[in-house]
C-alpha positions as CSV (number, residue, x, y, z in Angstrom):
1,M,14.6,19.8,-44.7
2,E,12.8,17.4,-42.6
3,K,12.4,18.4,-38.8
4,V,12.7,14.6,-37.1
5,L,12.6,13.3,-33.5
6,I,15.6,11.3,-31.8
7,K,13.6,8.3,-31.7
8,D,13.3,8.2,-35.1
9,L,16.7,8.6,-36.3
10,A,17.2,5.0,-37.3
11,K,15.2,5.7,-40.6
12,F,17.4,8.6,-41.8
13,V,20.6,7.1,-41.8
14,D,22.9,8.8,-44.3
15,K,20.3,11.8,-44.5
16,E,20.3,15.0,-43.3
17,V,17.8,16.1,-40.7
18,R,16.8,19.1,-38.7
19,I,17.0,18.4,-35.0
20,Q,15.7,20.6,-32.0
21,A,16.8,19.9,-28.5
22,W,18.5,20.6,-25.3
23,V,22.2,20.0,-24.5
24,A,22.1,17.5,-21.6
25,N,25.8,17.2,-21.7
26,F,28.7,18.4,-23.6
27,R,32.5,18.0,-23.8
28,S,35.3,18.9,-26.3
29,S,38.8,17.4,-27.3
30,G,40.7,19.5,-29.8
31,K,38.7,20.1,-33.0
32,I,35.9,17.7,-32.0
33,A,32.9,18.7,-29.7
34,F,30.3,16.2,-28.4
35,W,26.8,17.1,-27.5
36,Q,24.7,14.9,-25.6
37,L,21.2,15.8,-26.9
38,R,17.8,15.2,-25.3
39,D,14.5,16.3,-27.5
40,G,11.8,14.5,-25.2
41,S,11.6,11.3,-27.5
42,G,15.1,10.2,-26.3
43,F,18.7,10.8,-26.1
44,A,21.5,11.0,-29.2
45,Q,25.0,12.3,-29.4
46,A,25.9,15.0,-31.9
47,I,29.2,15.4,-33.2
48,L,30.6,19.0,-34.2
49,N,33.9,19.5,-36.1
50,A,35.8,22.6,-36.3
51,D,36.5,21.8,-40.1
52,V,33.1,21.4,-40.9
53,L,31.6,24.3,-38.6
54,G,34.1,27.1,-39.7
55,E,36.0,29.2,-37.3
56,T,33.0,31.5,-36.6
57,K,30.8,28.9,-35.9
58,W,33.3,27.0,-33.8
59,Q,33.9,29.9,-31.8
60,E,30.0,30.0,-31.0
61,M,29.6,26.9,-30.2
62,A,32.1,27.3,-27.0
63,K,29.0,29.4,-25.7
64,V,26.9,26.1,-25.0
65,S,25.9,25.6,-21.3
66,L,23.6,22.5,-19.6
67,E,20.5,22.9,-20.9
68,T,21.0,25.2,-23.8
69,S,18.2,25.0,-26.3
70,V,19.4,24.4,-29.7
71,E,18.7,23.7,-33.5
72,L,20.9,22.2,-35.9
73,T,21.0,20.3,-39.2
74,A,23.2,17.1,-39.4
75,A,23.9,14.0,-41.2
76,V,22.6,10.6,-39.3
77,S,25.0,7.9,-38.9
78,K,24.9,4.6,-37.3
79,H,27.4,4.3,-34.1
80,P,30.1,1.6,-35.6
81,K,29.8,-0.7,-32.5
82,K,26.4,-0.1,-30.6
83,E,23.0,0.1,-31.7
84,E,22.7,3.7,-31.5
85,Y,22.5,6.5,-34.0
86,E,24.6,9.9,-34.2
87,L,24.5,13.3,-35.6
88,Q,27.1,14.7,-37.8
89,V,26.5,18.4,-37.3
90,K,26.8,20.5,-40.2
91,D,25.4,24.0,-38.8
92,F,23.2,24.8,-35.5
93,S,21.7,27.7,-33.8
94,F,21.1,28.5,-30.5
95,I,17.6,29.0,-29.2
96,Q,18.5,30.0,-25.5
97,I,21.9,29.8,-23.7
98,A,20.6,28.6,-20.6
99,E,22.0,30.3,-17.4
100,E,24.2,28.0,-15.0
101,Y,22.1,24.9,-14.2
102,P,21.7,24.2,-10.3
103,I,21.8,20.8,-10.8
104,A,25.3,20.0,-11.3
105,K,27.0,16.4,-11.9
106,K,27.8,15.8,-8.2
107,E,25.7,14.0,-5.7
108,H,22.8,16.2,-4.5
109,G,20.7,15.3,-1.4
110,V,16.9,14.1,-1.7
111,D,15.7,17.4,-0.5
112,F,17.6,19.7,-2.9
113,L,16.6,17.4,-5.7
114,M,13.0,17.4,-4.5
115,D,13.2,21.3,-4.3
116,N,14.3,21.4,-8.1
117,R,11.9,18.8,-8.8
118,H,10.4,21.2,-11.7
119,L,14.1,20.8,-13.2
120,W,15.1,17.2,-11.9
121,L,12.6,15.7,-14.0
122,R,14.9,16.4,-17.0
123,S,17.5,13.9,-15.9
124,S,17.6,10.8,-17.9
125,H,16.7,8.5,-14.9
126,Q,13.7,10.7,-14.4
127,W,12.9,10.8,-18.0
128,A,12.8,6.8,-18.0
129,I,10.4,6.5,-15.0
130,M,8.0,8.7,-16.6
131,R,7.9,6.9,-19.9
132,V,7.5,3.7,-18.0
133,R,4.6,5.3,-16.1
134,N,2.9,6.4,-19.1
135,T,3.5,2.8,-20.6
136,L,1.6,1.7,-17.6
137,I,-1.2,4.2,-18.0
138,S,-1.9,3.4,-21.5
139,A,-1.6,-0.3,-20.8
140,T,-4.5,-0.1,-18.7
141,Y,-6.7,1.8,-20.8
142,D,-5.8,-0.8,-23.7
143,F,-6.4,-3.7,-21.2
144,F,-10.1,-2.2,-20.2
145,R,-11.0,-1.5,-23.5
146,E,-10.4,-5.0,-25.0
147,N,-12.2,-6.6,-22.0
148,N,-15.6,-4.7,-22.5
149,F,-14.8,-2.1,-19.6
150,I,-16.0,1.4,-20.0
151,K,-14.4,4.5,-18.2
152,I,-16.9,6.2,-15.6
153,D,-15.3,9.4,-14.2
154,S,-15.9,9.6,-9.9
155,P,-16.0,12.8,-8.3
156,I,-13.1,14.1,-6.1
157,L,-15.4,15.8,-3.8
158,T,-17.2,13.8,-1.7
159,P,-19.8,14.1,1.0
160,N,-17.9,11.3,3.0
161,A,-15.5,8.7,3.3
162,C,-15.6,5.3,1.5
163,E,-13.9,3.5,4.2
164,G,-14.0,4.7,8.0
165,T,-10.3,4.2,8.7
166,T,-8.4,6.5,6.5
167,E,-7.9,10.1,7.5
168,L,-9.6,12.6,4.9
169,F,-8.8,16.1,3.6
170,E,-11.8,18.2,4.7
171,L,-12.4,21.5,2.9
172,N,-15.4,24.1,2.8
173,Y,-18.0,23.2,0.5
174,F,-19.8,26.5,0.6
175,D,-22.4,26.2,3.6
176,D,-21.3,22.8,4.1
177,K,-18.3,20.5,4.6
178,A,-16.8,18.2,2.0
179,Y,-13.8,15.9,1.5
180,L,-11.4,15.0,-1.2
181,S,-12.0,11.5,-2.5
182,Q,-9.9,8.6,-1.4
183,S,-11.5,6.2,-3.9
184,G,-14.0,6.2,-6.6
185,Q,-15.1,2.8,-5.6
186,L,-18.7,3.4,-4.3
187,Y,-19.9,5.6,-7.3
188,L,-18.5,2.8,-9.8
189,E,-20.7,0.3,-8.1
190,A,-23.3,2.4,-8.9
191,A,-22.5,2.2,-12.5
192,I,-22.2,-1.5,-13.1
193,F,-26.0,-1.8,-13.0
194,A,-25.8,0.3,-16.2
195,H,-22.6,-0.8,-17.7
196,R,-21.8,-4.4,-15.8
197,N,-18.1,-3.6,-16.2
198,V,-16.5,-0.2,-15.4
199,F,-13.4,1.5,-14.3
200,D,-12.2,4.9,-13.2
201,F,-8.5,6.3,-13.1
202,G,-7.6,9.3,-11.6
203,P,-6.2,11.5,-8.4
204,V,-7.0,10.3,-4.9
205,F,-6.1,12.1,-1.8
206,R,-5.2,10.4,1.7
207,A,-4.5,12.4,4.8
208,E,-2.5,9.6,6.6
209,K,0.4,11.2,8.4
210,S,2.8,8.5,7.0
211,K,6.6,9.1,6.0
212,T,7.1,5.4,4.5
213,R,8.7,5.2,1.2
214,R,5.3,3.8,0.0
215,H,2.9,6.6,0.7
216,L,1.9,9.7,-0.7
217,T,-0.7,12.2,0.1
218,E,-1.9,12.6,-3.4
219,F,-1.4,9.6,-6.0
220,W,-3.4,8.0,-9.0
221,M,-5.7,5.2,-8.4
222,M,-7.5,3.1,-10.9
223,D,-10.6,1.5,-9.6
224,A,-12.7,-1.3,-11.3
225,E,-16.2,-3.1,-10.8
226,M,-17.6,-5.9,-12.2
227,A,-21.1,-7.0,-11.8
228,F,-22.0,-10.8,-11.5
229,C,-18.4,-11.0,-10.3
230,S,-17.2,-13.6,-8.1
231,L,-13.6,-13.5,-6.0
232,E,-12.5,-16.1,-8.1
233,E,-13.0,-14.2,-11.3
234,N,-11.9,-10.9,-9.7
235,L,-8.5,-12.3,-8.8
236,D,-8.4,-13.7,-12.5
237,I,-9.1,-10.0,-14.3
238,Q,-6.4,-8.5,-11.8
239,E,-3.8,-10.9,-13.0
240,K,-4.6,-10.7,-16.5
241,L,-4.4,-6.7,-16.3
242,V,-0.7,-6.8,-14.4
243,R,0.5,-9.1,-16.9
244,F,-0.8,-7.2,-19.6
245,M,0.8,-3.7,-18.2
246,V,4.2,-5.1,-17.4
247,S,4.4,-7.0,-20.4
248,A,3.8,-3.3,-22.1
249,V,6.7,-2.0,-20.5
250,L,8.9,-4.9,-21.4
251,E,8.2,-4.4,-25.1
252,K,8.2,-0.8,-25.4
253,N,10.6,0.5,-22.9
254,K,13.6,-1.4,-23.0
255,P,15.9,1.7,-23.3
256,E,14.3,3.2,-20.5
257,L,14.6,0.2,-18.2
258,T,18.2,0.2,-19.6
259,I,18.7,3.7,-18.5
260,L,17.2,2.6,-14.9
261,E,19.5,-0.4,-14.7
262,R,16.7,-2.7,-13.8
263,D,17.1,-6.4,-13.6
264,I,14.4,-7.5,-15.8
265,K,14.3,-11.2,-15.1
266,P,11.7,-10.7,-12.2
267,L,9.3,-8.9,-14.5
268,E,9.5,-11.5,-16.8
269,N,8.2,-13.8,-14.6
270,I,4.8,-12.2,-15.1
271,L,4.3,-14.9,-17.5
272,K,3.9,-17.6,-14.7
273,P,0.8,-18.0,-12.8
274,F,1.0,-15.8,-9.7
275,H,0.8,-17.4,-6.2
276,K,-2.0,-17.4,-3.8
277,I,-2.0,-18.1,-0.2
278,T,-4.7,-17.3,2.7
279,H,-4.2,-14.6,5.5
280,D,-3.7,-17.3,8.0
281,E,-1.2,-19.1,5.7
282,A,0.8,-15.8,5.3
283,V,0.6,-15.2,9.0
284,K,2.1,-18.6,9.6
285,Q,5.1,-18.1,7.0
286,L,5.6,-14.5,8.6
287,Q,5.9,-16.1,11.9
288,A,8.4,-18.7,10.7
289,L,10.5,-16.1,9.1
290,G,10.8,-14.1,12.5
291,S,7.8,-11.6,12.3
292,D,6.0,-10.9,15.5
293,I,2.7,-10.6,13.8
294,K,-0.3,-12.2,15.7
295,V,-3.4,-14.3,14.3
296,G,-6.0,-11.9,13.2
297,E,-3.8,-8.8,12.8
298,D,-3.2,-6.8,9.3
299,L,0.0,-7.2,7.7
300,G,2.2,-4.1,7.9
301,A,4.6,-3.1,5.4
302,D,7.6,-5.0,6.9
303,D,5.5,-8.0,7.0
304,E,4.6,-7.4,3.4
305,T,8.6,-6.7,2.6
306,I,9.6,-10.3,4.2
307,L,6.8,-12.3,2.5
308,T,7.1,-10.9,-1.1
309,K,11.2,-11.7,-0.8
310,Q,10.1,-15.4,-0.5
311,Y,8.3,-15.1,-3.9
312,D,9.5,-14.9,-7.7
313,N,6.1,-13.5,-8.9
314,P,3.1,-11.3,-7.2
315,L,1.4,-13.0,-4.6
316,F,-2.4,-12.7,-4.0
317,V,-3.0,-12.9,-0.1
318,T,-6.8,-13.9,0.3
319,H,-9.5,-13.9,3.3
320,Y,-8.4,-11.4,5.6
321,P,-10.1,-11.2,9.2
322,K,-13.3,-9.4,8.6
323,D,-12.7,-7.0,11.7
324,I,-9.8,-5.4,10.0
325,K,-11.5,-4.8,6.5
326,A,-13.5,-2.1,5.2
327,F,-17.7,-2.4,6.0
328,Y,-18.2,-3.3,2.3
329,M,-16.6,-6.3,2.0
330,K,-18.5,-9.7,1.8
331,P,-17.9,-12.2,4.3
332,D,-16.9,-15.5,3.5
333,P,-20.1,-17.8,3.7
334,K,-17.7,-20.8,4.7
335,N,-16.1,-18.7,7.4
336,P,-17.8,-15.8,8.4
337,D,-15.2,-14.3,10.4
338,R,-13.1,-13.9,7.0
339,V,-14.2,-12.0,3.9
340,L,-13.8,-12.8,0.4
341,C,-11.0,-10.3,-0.3
342,A,-7.5,-10.3,-1.8
343,D,-4.5,-8.1,-1.5
344,L,-2.0,-8.7,-4.5
345,L,1.7,-8.1,-3.0
346,A,4.5,-7.4,-5.7
347,P,7.6,-9.5,-5.5
348,E,11.3,-8.1,-4.4
349,G,9.7,-6.6,-1.3
350,Y,7.5,-4.2,-2.9
351,G,4.6,-5.3,-1.0
352,E,0.8,-4.3,-1.8
353,I,0.0,-2.8,-5.3
354,I,-3.8,-3.9,-5.7
355,G,-6.6,-4.6,-3.0
356,G,-9.9,-6.2,-4.0
357,S,-13.0,-7.9,-2.6
358,Q,-16.2,-9.3,-3.4
359,R,-19.0,-6.4,-2.3
360,E,-21.4,-7.2,0.1
361,D,-24.6,-7.3,-2.1
362,D,-27.4,-7.9,0.8
363,Y,-29.2,-4.6,1.9
364,D,-29.9,-5.8,5.7
365,K,-26.3,-7.3,5.9
366,L,-24.6,-3.7,4.2
367,L,-26.8,-1.9,6.6
368,Q,-25.4,-3.9,9.6
369,R,-22.1,-3.5,8.8
370,I,-22.3,0.4,8.4
371,K,-23.7,0.4,11.8
372,E,-20.9,-1.6,13.2
373,H,-18.3,0.6,11.9
374,K,-20.2,3.5,13.5
375,L,-20.7,5.3,9.8
376,P,-23.6,7.8,9.1
377,E,-26.4,5.7,7.9
378,E,-27.9,8.8,6.1
379,A,-24.7,9.3,4.2
380,F,-24.9,6.0,2.7
381,S,-28.6,5.8,1.9
382,W,-27.8,6.0,-1.8
383,Y,-25.0,3.1,-1.5
384,L,-27.8,1.0,0.3
385,D,-30.3,1.8,-2.5
386,L,-27.8,-0.1,-4.7
387,R,-28.7,-3.4,-2.7
388,K,-32.8,-2.6,-3.2
389,Y,-32.9,-2.6,-7.1
390,G,-31.7,-5.4,-9.1
391,S,-28.6,-6.4,-6.3
392,V,-26.2,-8.9,-7.8
393,P,-22.9,-10.3,-6.8
394,H,-20.3,-8.1,-7.6
395,G,-16.8,-7.2,-6.9
396,G,-13.8,-4.9,-7.6
397,F,-10.6,-3.8,-6.9
398,G,-8.0,-0.8,-7.2
399,F,-4.4,-0.2,-7.9
400,G,-2.0,2.6,-6.7
401,L,-0.2,3.7,-10.1
402,E,2.6,4.9,-8.3
403,R,3.5,1.7,-6.3
404,I,3.3,-0.5,-9.6
405,V,5.6,2.1,-11.3
406,A,8.3,1.8,-8.3
407,W,8.0,-2.0,-8.7
408,V,8.4,-2.2,-12.5
409,C,11.2,0.2,-12.3
410,G,13.1,-0.9,-9.1
411,L,12.9,2.2,-7.3
412,Q,13.1,2.5,-3.6
413,H,10.5,5.4,-2.7
414,V,7.3,6.3,-4.6
415,R,8.4,9.9,-4.6
416,E,10.4,9.5,-8.1
417,T,7.3,7.9,-9.7
418,I,5.0,10.8,-9.9
419,P,6.1,14.2,-11.7
420,F,5.4,16.4,-8.6
421,A,5.0,14.2,-5.4
422,R,2.8,15.3,-2.3
423,T,3.8,13.9,1.0
424,I,3.2,14.7,4.6
425,N,6.2,17.2,4.3
426,R,5.9,18.6,0.6
427,L,3.7,20.7,-1.0
428,N,6.1,22.2,-3.5
429,P,7.0,22.7,-6.0
């Protein structure tokens, strides 16, 4: 008998199949029992009838517990009212009868659930989040493959920071010091001279002592860099990428979004053009909305929340003040106090999901910026070399995967967007 996955049950209506799964929930009434099964691909209800199974099997059925693993043979039937498929069980066997499961149906606190993250991942809500995350990752690769980018793997161990403003995790490296990477950007810039358009995708580390709902100490970041690229072209690629990613979720993850009770109307706006304002315009809007932000200041998380609640689609905020941005960003020729950069803010109060800019391509100007930021010139000598041998206008951007997952899934905290969260107070499990 063919072994099948729950997600494929529609292909086997009125046929007998073999299913291997876990019992996520169960109940019984008289001579009928119901098991809610999870096999990794989806969920389905199995119906067990005492008259079909016989007395011996029916008595054995009573040993079931939450998360018990089972193998069963069953006939597939379509639910009479819903677009769902059920299993009319003919026979079953326990693979392992689980001990009493620590995560009960009652409400649990966040700390308890995070302490039991290795088990909490099995819940339908967490299952749905990870499936959406997977689609967003796959869509990223698909988009770049279709748009002539190649993947370049940047190192996780680095000799210095790519930005001078973020705290780093320092570690001993034989007789020297090294740091866990906070971004692959600088290394990708080297690769554009060989491959023109490149990206990387992997874990990065930030030692910020932040406890906000948007921060993790270890998260997954995608960085992309493009040769012969203006700021306008950069923003166009970002918009197309985000539209591609969200559209993929809307197409492939409808059941997961239903489990998450996600209102998809804001996500469907992704087909409309993104909004775009300058940093000056953003400050004026925020001041009018009651923020105490001053001209020349960076947008805080609260400011981003206030601002994005005014828009029905992602919002580019461009041309930030030079003094609050990284050394490698190119000043605007029309206003040297501003840089050719943009942050992309997700709507519904979610805030920044992408940061990008045109990079400084002039050797002397980049060297001056390194000195202004009091960065070690020797450590950046190789990066300066890129401006000596065939320098071209170029730009790039990076997105934090977990922030995009939070927005798309409608989550309030990024700790649920990654299988095992690392925060200032959590290193286990």
